[in-house]
Backbone bond lengths (Angstrom), bond angles and torsions (degrees), N, CA, C in turn:
res aa  C-N    CA-C-N  psi(-1)  N-CA   C-N-CA  omega(-1)  CA-C   N-CA-C  phi
1 M - - - 1.470 - - 1.527 109.09 -
2 P 1.341 118.48 131.65 1.465 120.62 179.25 1.529 111.53 -58.30
3 R 1.326 114.70 149.58 1.466 121.05 -177.69 1.521 111.69 -56.78
4 W 1.351 117.54 -42.11 1.464 119.50 -174.69 1.515 111.60 -66.88
5 I 1.338 117.04 -33.47 1.474 119.54 177.36 1.519 109.98 -68.39
6 R 1.335 117.48 -42.51 1.462 120.65 177.15 1.523 110.69 -59.85
7 T 1.334 116.59 -41.43 1.458 120.59 -179.53 1.520 111.25 -63.67
8 V 1.334 117.32 -43.97 1.464 121.25 178.70 1.526 110.61 -62.59
9 L 1.315 117.13 -45.43 1.471 120.52 -179.98 1.522 110.90 -62.46
10 E 1.326 116.87 -38.65 1.464 119.86 178.01 1.527 111.31 -66.18
11 D 1.329 117.58 -38.25 1.462 120.25 177.08 1.523 111.00 -63.40
12 V 1.324 116.71 -39.88 1.471 120.40 178.06 1.521 110.04 -65.64
13 R 1.321 117.17 -43.90 1.473 120.41 178.95 1.519 111.00 -63.70
14 A 1.338 117.55 -32.67 1.460 120.39 178.19 1.518 111.10 -63.58
15 V 1.338 116.78 -35.76 1.466 119.83 175.96 1.525 110.01 -64.01
16 R 1.315 117.15 -46.72 1.471 120.58 179.62 1.522 111.57 -61.85
17 A 1.344 116.33 -36.88 1.464 120.40 -177.05 1.523 112.51 -74.97
18 N 1.337 117.68 -29.86 1.463 120.16 -171.80 1.521 114.68 -105.81
19 D 1.324 118.20 -16.18 1.466 120.30 -175.90 1.524 110.23 -119.40
20 P 1.337 118.11 101.53 1.473 120.36 -179.38 1.520 113.02 -67.93
21 A 1.341 117.62 -14.43 1.463 120.06 179.29 1.525 111.86 -76.50
22 V 1.322 117.52 -16.56 1.461 121.48 179.26 1.524 108.69 -86.23
23 R 1.323 116.16 120.46 1.465 120.79 -172.10 1.521 114.15 -92.75
24 S 1.331 117.42 -17.31 1.457 119.08 -177.21 1.521 110.04 -155.56
25 T 1.322 114.83 163.79 1.458 120.18 176.94 1.525 110.59 -64.29
26 L 1.333 116.92 -38.79 1.461 120.18 178.97 1.528 110.66 -62.08
27 E 1.336 116.60 -41.36 1.457 119.55 177.66 1.528 110.89 -62.56
28 A 1.319 117.05 -41.05 1.462 120.40 178.83 1.520 110.77 -60.96
29 V 1.319 116.79 -44.85 1.466 121.19 -176.88 1.520 111.45 -67.71
30 L 1.327 117.18 -39.19 1.454 120.50 -173.92 1.523 113.86 -87.66
31 C 1.333 117.47 -31.96 1.462 120.61 -166.40 1.516 115.90 -117.64
32 H 1.328 118.27 -12.74 1.465 119.39 -175.10 1.527 109.09 -88.92
33 L 1.338 116.75 96.57 1.460 120.86 -174.07 1.529 113.82 -62.08
34 P 1.348 119.77 -38.99 1.475 117.79 176.29 1.524 112.88 -58.98
35 L 1.336 117.38 -34.60 1.461 120.10 175.51 1.524 110.33 -62.61
36 H 1.332 116.83 -41.28 1.463 119.93 177.47 1.533 110.44 -59.81
37 A 1.342 116.22 -41.99 1.464 120.24 179.43 1.522 110.99 -62.13
38 I 1.322 117.07 -41.52 1.465 121.42 -179.43 1.527 110.45 -65.55
39 L 1.326 116.96 -44.15 1.461 120.03 -178.41 1.533 111.18 -67.22
40 I 1.334 117.01 -39.41 1.470 119.53 175.94 1.522 109.72 -63.70
41 H 1.342 116.26 -39.66 1.463 118.39 178.27 1.521 111.43 -62.39
42 R 1.320 117.66 -42.05 1.467 118.98 -178.50 1.537 110.17 -61.62
43 L 1.328 117.21 -38.13 1.462 120.16 176.20 1.528 110.29 -66.52
44 A 1.334 116.60 -47.11 1.467 120.43 -179.31 1.527 111.26 -61.53
45 H 1.326 116.42 -39.42 1.465 120.04 -178.98 1.528 110.96 -65.60
46 R 1.325 116.77 -40.20 1.461 119.24 -179.87 1.534 110.47 -66.14
47 I 1.331 117.00 -40.23 1.465 119.51 177.06 1.518 110.16 -63.27
48 H 1.334 116.05 -42.25 1.461 120.87 -179.86 1.531 111.24 -65.54
49 A 1.339 116.42 -46.04 1.463 120.67 -174.04 1.525 112.34 -77.91
50 D 1.338 117.59 -41.44 1.460 120.79 -173.19 1.529 112.84 -85.18
51 L 1.337 116.89 -37.38 1.461 120.49 -175.66 1.522 112.93 -102.43
52 G 1.330 116.37 -11.11 1.452 119.96 179.13 1.519 114.04 70.16
53 L 1.319 116.94 21.29 1.462 120.82 179.87 1.523 110.44 -89.61
54 D 1.324 116.27 150.72 1.461 120.86 -179.91 1.530 112.54 -113.26
55 L 1.334 117.02 -45.59 1.460 119.82 -171.32 1.527 112.56 -67.80
56 V 1.322 117.56 -47.35 1.471 119.79 -178.14 1.525 111.68 -61.22
57 P 1.338 119.34 -47.06 1.468 118.74 176.77 1.528 112.86 -60.19
58 R 1.340 117.25 -38.68 1.460 119.55 179.02 1.525 111.56 -66.24
59 L 1.335 116.56 -36.94 1.460 119.72 175.55 1.526 111.06 -63.71
60 L 1.323 116.73 -40.11 1.465 120.33 177.56 1.528 111.10 -64.32
61 S 1.332 116.89 -43.19 1.469 119.95 -179.87 1.524 110.65 -66.54
62 T 1.342 116.68 -34.80 1.460 119.96 176.82 1.529 110.70 -66.87
63 L 1.316 116.92 -41.64 1.466 121.05 175.84 1.522 110.58 -59.54
64 A 1.330 116.43 -44.47 1.463 120.02 179.39 1.518 111.02 -62.10
65 R 1.328 117.05 -40.11 1.465 120.28 179.37 1.519 111.33 -64.55
66 I 1.339 117.36 -42.30 1.459 121.29 -179.84 1.527 110.98 -63.79
67 V 1.325 116.19 -42.73 1.467 120.78 -174.31 1.517 112.39 -80.36
68 T 1.341 116.99 -36.94 1.470 120.14 -170.35 1.522 114.39 -112.59
69 G 1.337 118.17 -18.62 1.462 120.13 -175.16 1.510 113.73 81.24
70 V 1.330 117.41 4.97 1.466 122.88 179.31 1.519 108.76 -106.44
71 E 1.332 117.33 127.30 1.464 121.10 -179.63 1.524 109.85 -113.93
72 I 1.325 116.17 113.54 1.462 122.22 178.90 1.520 107.90 -125.99
73 H 1.320 116.90 121.58 1.466 119.26 178.20 1.524 109.24 -66.94
74 P 1.342 118.02 139.48 1.471 120.29 -177.92 1.522 114.19 -57.57
75 A 1.332 118.06 -27.18 1.467 120.14 -177.92 1.524 112.84 -80.90
76 A 1.325 118.41 -13.93 1.467 120.53 179.08 1.525 109.60 -62.64
77 R 1.324 116.05 140.28 1.465 120.94 -177.73 1.522 109.30 -108.38
78 I 1.321 114.80 124.34 1.464 121.12 -172.64 1.521 109.04 -126.05
79 G 1.317 115.94 133.02 1.462 122.03 -178.03 1.516 113.06 -78.21
80 R 1.307 115.66 -166.82 1.458 122.53 -172.60 1.530 111.16 -83.90
81 R 1.340 113.58 155.89 1.475 122.44 175.02 1.530 111.56 56.88
82 F 1.319 115.66 43.68 1.463 121.87 -179.76 1.521 109.08 -80.76
83 F 1.338 116.48 137.10 1.469 120.75 -177.85 1.516 110.16 -133.69
84 I 1.330 115.58 129.92 1.457 122.21 172.96 1.520 108.06 -117.47
85 D 1.328 117.24 124.85 1.462 121.05 179.96 1.528 109.46 -93.43
86 H 1.324 116.75 128.79 1.469 125.12 -178.18 1.539 111.15 68.35
87 G 1.313 117.85 -58.64 1.457 119.82 167.28 1.506 117.42 94.20
88 V 1.318 119.35 -36.66 1.469 120.36 -172.79 1.523 110.59 -56.56
89 G 1.325 116.08 131.55 1.457 120.93 176.63 1.512 115.37 88.13
90 V 1.330 118.58 -1.72 1.473 120.59 177.89 1.523 109.31 -71.71
91 V 1.336 116.19 131.49 1.467 122.15 177.27 1.524 108.34 -128.85
92 I 1.332 116.47 124.46 1.458 122.52 179.61 1.520 107.59 -124.24
93 G 1.341 116.32 114.03 1.453 121.77 -171.80 1.519 114.87 -76.41
94 E 1.307 114.36 171.94 1.465 123.50 -170.60 1.520 114.18 -55.32
95 T 1.332 119.12 -45.97 1.460 121.07 -174.51 1.534 112.04 -100.37
96 S 1.328 116.14 18.08 1.472 119.65 175.52 1.519 110.12 -66.98
97 R 1.323 115.87 145.47 1.457 123.13 176.01 1.523 107.44 -130.61
98 I 1.325 117.11 125.97 1.459 121.78 -176.97 1.518 108.34 -127.01
99 G 1.324 117.26 131.16 1.457 122.34 -178.27 1.518 112.82 -80.65
100 D 1.329 116.15 -160.83 1.458 122.35 -177.68 1.531 111.38 -83.76
101 D 1.343 115.44 152.74 1.475 123.20 169.52 1.525 113.00 61.51
102 C 1.315 117.59 33.65 1.469 120.86 -179.67 1.522 110.83 -92.68
103 V 1.344 115.34 151.51 1.461 122.58 -179.59 1.521 108.61 -127.33
104 L 1.327 116.60 126.36 1.460 122.67 174.26 1.523 108.93 -120.95
105 F 1.325 116.52 140.07 1.451 121.22 174.40 1.524 109.75 -98.99
106 H 1.328 117.00 177.14 1.459 120.33 -174.04 1.525 111.58 -66.53
107 N 1.335 113.61 155.62 1.470 123.34 178.46 1.530 113.93 65.08
108 V 1.306 117.68 19.86 1.468 120.47 174.38 1.524 109.13 -80.92
109 T 1.329 116.22 136.98 1.461 121.74 176.73 1.524 110.17 -120.09
110 L 1.325 115.89 123.73 1.466 122.37 168.07 1.518 105.32 -107.84
111 G 1.336 116.30 91.25 1.449 120.90 -167.56 1.509 114.33 -116.71
112 G 1.323 115.09 172.35 1.453 122.28 176.83 1.520 111.29 -98.48
113 T 1.334 114.98 -179.46 1.463 120.03 -176.47 1.523 112.61 -124.88
114 G 1.295 117.82 7.60 1.463 119.30 -179.02 1.508 111.82 -177.23
115 K 1.323 116.08 -170.22 1.459 121.81 -176.47 1.530 112.72 -101.46
116 H 1.333 117.40 6.09 1.457 119.63 -178.72 1.522 110.52 -70.35
117 H 1.320 115.98 159.80 1.458 121.30 177.88 1.529 109.30 -89.31
118 G 1.325 115.46 174.53 1.452 119.51 -179.49 1.514 111.64 89.87
119 K 1.324 116.02 -167.54 1.467 121.49 -176.41 1.519 109.81 -69.75
120 R 1.331 116.35 116.82 1.463 120.04 -177.59 1.522 113.09 -139.94
121 H 1.335 116.10 5.97 1.456 121.15 178.87 1.528 109.87 -123.22
122 P 1.334 117.87 165.92 1.469 120.65 -174.90 1.525 114.41 -66.52
123 T 1.326 113.95 153.10 1.460 123.48 167.49 1.521 107.60 -111.57
124 V 1.323 116.10 123.89 1.463 122.02 -174.51 1.524 108.50 -114.75
125 G 1.327 117.28 128.96 1.458 121.98 -178.56 1.517 112.96 -74.59
126 D 1.322 116.76 -162.65 1.457 122.45 -178.54 1.535 111.08 -84.20
127 A 1.343 115.43 149.63 1.470 123.01 173.44 1.523 112.51 55.31
128 V 1.324 116.42 40.24 1.470 122.29 178.39 1.528 109.24 -94.93
129 L 1.325 116.73 140.33 1.462 122.32 175.34 1.520 108.89 -116.32
130 I 1.340 116.66 126.70 1.460 122.26 -179.89 1.524 107.95 -121.43
131 G 1.330 116.03 118.65 1.453 121.95 -171.21 1.513 114.06 -78.32
132 T 1.331 114.86 170.21 1.464 123.82 -176.50 1.526 112.71 -52.27
133 G 1.316 115.82 130.39 1.449 121.11 173.05 1.512 115.99 75.04
134 A 1.319 118.76 7.01 1.464 120.89 179.18 1.533 109.84 -70.83
135 T 1.335 115.76 142.01 1.456 122.00 178.56 1.519 109.03 -121.86
136 L 1.332 116.36 121.04 1.459 122.61 179.77 1.527 107.23 -120.62
137 L 1.331 116.82 120.75 1.450 120.97 -173.35 1.521 111.81 -123.62
138 G 1.332 115.23 137.58 1.451 121.05 174.73 1.515 112.88 98.67
139 P 1.346 117.09 174.53 1.472 122.62 -179.26 1.523 111.59 -78.58
140 I 1.316 115.70 55.17 1.464 121.79 -177.20 1.526 109.63 -86.84
141 T 1.321 116.01 167.96 1.458 122.11 176.17 1.520 109.11 -121.30
142 V 1.318 115.50 128.55 1.458 121.91 173.03 1.517 106.43 -107.63
143 G 1.323 117.00 114.18 1.452 121.29 -173.68 1.514 113.32 -68.77
144 S 1.312 115.78 159.83 1.460 121.96 -179.01 1.526 111.82 -58.03
145 R 1.323 114.49 141.74 1.478 124.60 177.54 1.530 112.90 67.06
146 A 1.323 116.93 13.02 1.468 120.62 175.82 1.517 110.04 -77.41
147 K 1.339 115.44 159.46 1.458 122.52 175.16 1.520 108.57 -128.27
148 V 1.331 115.37 137.45 1.462 121.48 175.81 1.519 107.32 -118.11
149 G 1.331 116.70 121.95 1.449 121.45 -173.75 1.517 113.64 -70.08
150 A 1.336 115.20 158.67 1.457 121.84 179.65 1.526 110.63 -58.06
151 G 1.329 115.84 135.97 1.451 121.38 176.98 1.513 115.69 75.94
152 S 1.313 118.05 4.87 1.462 121.08 -177.67 1.522 111.02 -72.86
153 F 1.337 115.00 153.32 1.466 121.50 178.29 1.518 108.73 -125.92
154 I 1.342 115.65 122.91 1.463 121.34 -179.07 1.517 108.25 -129.53
155 H 1.343 116.04 120.91 1.460 121.58 -177.92 1.519 109.32 -130.23
156 M 1.333 115.76 114.88 1.463 121.94 176.25 1.521 112.72 57.17
157 C 1.333 116.21 35.51 1.461 122.35 174.03 1.527 108.22 -133.37
158 D 1.333 116.71 143.86 1.456 121.36 177.98 1.522 110.77 -91.04
159 V 1.335 115.19 152.12 1.461 121.39 173.27 1.527 106.99 -109.83
160 P 1.337 118.73 113.90 1.464 120.03 -178.07 1.529 111.95 -63.47
161 A 1.316 115.86 158.36 1.463 121.25 176.90 1.526 110.33 -60.18
162 D 1.339 116.05 148.83 1.467 123.52 175.39 1.519 112.94 61.03
163 C 1.338 116.88 29.38 1.463 121.42 178.76 1.524 110.17 -120.70
164 T 1.328 115.32 157.11 1.458 122.09 172.45 1.519 108.39 -115.19
165 A 1.344 116.40 127.85 1.455 121.88 -179.48 1.523 108.97 -119.66
166 V 1.325 116.65 133.87 1.465 120.62 179.36 1.522 109.12 -142.34
167 G 1.348 115.63 158.58 1.454 120.71 171.05 1.505 114.57 106.10
168 I 1.355 114.84 175.72 1.464 124.24 178.42 1.528 108.81 -130.62
169 P 1.326 119.01 106.08 1.469 125.80 -10.32 1.525 109.68 -69.90
170 A 1.318 115.99 157.86 1.460 120.53 -174.52 1.531 112.00 -69.12
171 R 1.316 114.89 146.45 1.461 123.80 173.34 1.524 109.18 -128.43
172 I 1.312 116.37 158.07 1.459 120.82 176.15 1.533 108.01 -80.01
173 V 1.337 115.52 122.58 1.464 119.58 179.43 1.524 112.34 -112.16
174 K 1.321 116.26 -11.18 1.472 119.66 177.64 1.517 108.26 -149.40
175 R 1.324 116.48 134.13 1.454 122.75 178.06 1.515 108.57 -132.21
176 E 1.348 115.99 116.60 1.463 122.34 -179.81 1.524 111.42 50.40
177 G 1.333 115.36 42.78 1.458 121.07 174.95 1.508 115.66 86.19
178 R 1.345 118.56 -5.04 1.462 121.91 -179.19 1.522 110.19 -105.64
179 A 1.322 116.90 136.06 1.454 121.32 178.56 1.522 110.07 -68.87
180 V 1.326 115.92 131.54 1.465 122.40 179.01 1.529 108.01 -141.34
181 D 1.307 115.90 174.93 1.469 121.48 172.47 1.519 106.45 -143.35
182 E 1.348 115.91 96.29 1.456 121.34 -173.22 1.524 110.20 -134.49
183 E 1.311 115.96 150.52 1.457 120.58 172.23 1.530 109.50 -74.77
184 L 1.319 115.88 150.85 1.454 120.18 174.38 1.526 109.78 -73.80
185 P 1.330 117.88 142.06 1.471 119.78 176.97 1.518 111.16 -70.45
186 R 1.335 116.41 140.73 1.447 120.66 178.63 1.531 110.54 -67.41
187 T 1.322 115.68 144.13 1.459 121.28 179.07 1.520 110.33 -66.97
188 K 1.330 116.24 134.90 1.465 121.66 173.99 1.520 107.63 -93.04
189 L 1.306 116.99 118.50 1.460 121.20 -175.44 1.520 111.90 -87.70
190 S 1.313 115.05 57.11 1.462 120.00 175.87 1.514 108.35 -119.33
191 A 1.340 115.90 159.97 1.457 119.73 -179.42 1.521 111.11 -60.05
192 A 1.330 116.67 -33.52 1.459 120.11 -177.74 1.511 112.12 -67.71
193 S 1.336 116.97 -21.93 1.460 119.64 -177.19 1.515 112.25 -85.51
194 I 1.347 117.72 -5.62 1.453 121.30 -178.83 1.517 108.78 -104.63
195 P 1.352 119.30 110.21 1.456 121.20 -178.61 1.520 112.03 -58.24
196 A 1.328 115.14 145.37 1.457 120.00 178.33 1.522 110.06 -73.98
197 I 1.327 115.53 162.81 1.450 121.25 179.67 1.519 108.89 -124.90
198 D 1.332 115.01 135.22 1.450 119.64 174.43 1.524 107.57 -76.85
199 A 1.329 117.06 112.37 1.465 120.44 -174.22 1.522 112.14 -66.46
200 E 1.325 117.98 -19.81 1.459 120.55 -176.46 1.525 111.80 -70.29
201 D 1.345 117.06 -45.26 1.458 117.25 -176.62 1.517 113.32 -128.94
202 G 1.339 117.93 5.53 1.448 119.91 170.73 1.503 115.99 80.27
203 V 1.332 119.76 10.58 1.450 121.45 179.88 1.511 110.19 -97.93
204 L 1.325 116.40 164.65 1.449 120.03 -179.79 1.513 111.42 -65.24
205 A 1.315 117.17 131.60 1.458 121.18 177.82 1.521 109.81 -66.65
206 A 1.327 116.34 147.93 1.455 121.56 -172.30 1.523 112.65 -56.37
207 E 1.325 116.49 -45.08 1.459 118.27 -176.12 1.514 113.38 -74.56
208 G 1.332 116.99 -10.12 1.460 119.65 179.77 1.502 114.37 -109.14
209 R 1.326 118.10 6.78 1.451 120.05 -176.33 1.517 110.39 -64.16
210 P 1.359 115.89 136.04 1.470 118.46 178.08 1.525 110.84 -69.89
């Protein structure tokens, strides 16, 4: 089976696995607008990455935003089984990197902090959950299996793996299942602090996983 078909089927299954309101696969395919946004993005990203085109992918992303309320830049790299719940107001910036099995709720922003070029948006590990209205700004790293609470604000700070961060500004309130109260570590703006990305399928490279 071609890779792109497997990816689409996994995205559909992610909707069934994460949204109890969806009663069937047909309902997910026809009615789940965030899924439509994700599938349009995967097409736009392939056109952008494989053909080096800019305008057509941007037109596709604009169409997805108009129809679904989800804005994903074509250059953003998103892993497998990605799920967005409700979707309206989600913004994923150009240099964002998202791993496998991640869940985002509505009004989540993965944004930048300026007009400079290069890595300026978050890198999100595998199996990360980001709650409603959370805002993450800058080339930060959110470690695998981390959770970011609804309405949280994170600017130029990393979220370690297996931690839960909540608040404005966000603090670590749980680490590996134990209640704590810790400040988030400041982002290190070095190349070594930015996990690599597997260009073939958009997931975090093994040696760069948070």
